[in-house]
Structures are given as structure tokens and as C-alpha cells.
N, C-alpha and C positions, 0 to 999 in steps of 0.2 A: 442313359449314360452312367448314372450313379450305380445301377445294378451291375453293369458291365465291369466297372471298376472294382466293385465288391467281389464279384466272381473271380476276376483275374487276381486280386489280392489273396483270396483264400486258396486258389489253385497254386499260386507261387509258394505260399506258406506250406501247403501240404507236400509239394515237391521238395522243398528245402529241408523239411523235417524228416523225410523218408530218404535218407542218404545211404543207400545200399553201397557198400564198398566195392571197388573193382580193383583189378590188378595194377592199374596205373597209380593207385594210392599206396601200394604196399611198402614203399620206401619209408612211409611215415611210421612204420612199425619199428624201425631201427632206433635204438636208444633205451633209456631206462623207464620202466613202468612200475608204478606202485598200486597195489590192489586197494580199491576203495570200497567195494561192495560185492557180496556173494548172495545170490538169490537161488534158493532151491526150487525144484519143480513144484513142490507143494505150496510155494509162496513165502516160506520162511526166508527172512533176510537178515544179513549181518553186515553192519557197516564197520569200516576200519578207519580210524583217525590217525594212527601212527603205525608204521611198520619198520621192523628192524632189518628186513630184507626187501630188495626190489628185484625185478626181473630185467635182465639186460638182453635185448635182441640184437643180433647182427645178421642181416640178410644181404646177399648179393646174387642176382639172377635167380631169385625165388628160393635160394637155399642158404642155410647158415646154421646158427645155433642160438640157444637161449641159455642163460647162465644166472644162477642166483648170486646176488651181490649184496654186500653189507656196507651201506654208505657210512662214511665217517664224518664227523663234524668239520674236519678240515677240508672237505671236498673230495677226498680220496675214497677208494672202495676196496674192501677185502672180499676174497672169494675162496672157496675150497678147491677151485679149479675144475669141478665137474661141469660138463656141458651136455645139453640135450641137442641132438641134431634136429634141425627144423627145416621143413620144406613147405611151400605154399602152392596150392593147386586150385584151379577153378573147375568145378564140377556142377553141371546142371544149373548154370547161372548163379552159383553160390561159390564163395571162397572158403577153403578149409586150410587150417594150419595143422600139419602133421608133425608129431614129435616122436623121437626115437632115442632110447637109451639101450645099454647092453641087456637090460632086463625087461623092457616093456616098450610098447608103441601105442599111440593113441592119436586122436584128432579132435580138433575143436572147430566149430562153425564160426566164422567171422561175421558178427552182426553189425558192428560199427567200428570205424577207424578214422580218427581225425588227428590233428597234431596234439590235441589235448586229451583225447579219450579213446580207449580201446575196450570193446565189449565182445566177449566170446562165449560160446555155449558148448559144453562138453557132451559126450555121448550119454551121460547120465541125466541130462536135462538141467545141469547146474550152470547158471550164468555168472560170469566173472566180469566185473567192471573195474578197469584200471584207469588211473590218471597218469599223465606224463610226469615223471619225477624229475625235479630240477635241483634237488639237493635240500638239505635241511635249512640252509640259510638262503632265503629267497630275495633278499634286498640287493642282490648284485655282489655281495661279499662272499668270499669263499675262504 
């Protein structure tokens, strides 16, 4: 009985930790995201403790835009107005985010998406980890 409990506990833990995103979660992408870490294919990592810019995603029916925003200490945001078109597609049991501007287009593989964390990998093998940005003042004041 003890072994059964141990096996079930380990199985549950493995299933919980391996949360592959699916399209039903994609609405969690909407909002402000702050880059927290970049990991290159060769293993080099860079962590970011503070960012002047954050990414704002807006999606409806798997299409929308991403825009660079500059948060202000009063809770407002500034932007230059430039938007990247975004679409989300499922291919071979994986989810990809497609980006398009007037000059380029690219895609990123969605590794993880929760309310608090976004992890994507681009076509060059670079992994970007974002955390949900709630503003510079986090004690409920704005």
C-alpha cells in the first residue's frame, strides 16, 4: 500500500510538472509580459531583473498583436504605436506563435504558458522566459 501511494504521488508530480500548453490556455497570453531570462542554444544564460519595456499581447480567436510598451511608475504605459501581427496555430501537437511585421515574419514554439510564466523558443534555438508583469508597484497601489 505504501509503495502504491509513492508511485501515485510520483506519477502525479511528473504529470503536473510536464504541463504542455494547449489552445484552451491561450487566453492566458493576453496581457503584459516582462522578460526574465534568455537561454541560448549553447547553454549561455542571461537573467533580467529590471526592464524598461514589456510586451503586451492581445489575442482574440487566435489572432491579434504584440506591442512593446514602456511602463510608467503611475501605472500608465507609453508606446511608439508599432504592432506586430500575431497568430497562434497548433501543428503536430505543438503550439506555435507566428509574428509578422511589414519587414519580417517568424515563429516561436510555445513551451509553457501559465498565468505567471510564458516560455517560448525561437527558430535559432534561443529560449525566452517571461513573467507576468503587474506594474512597478506591486503592493496594490498604482
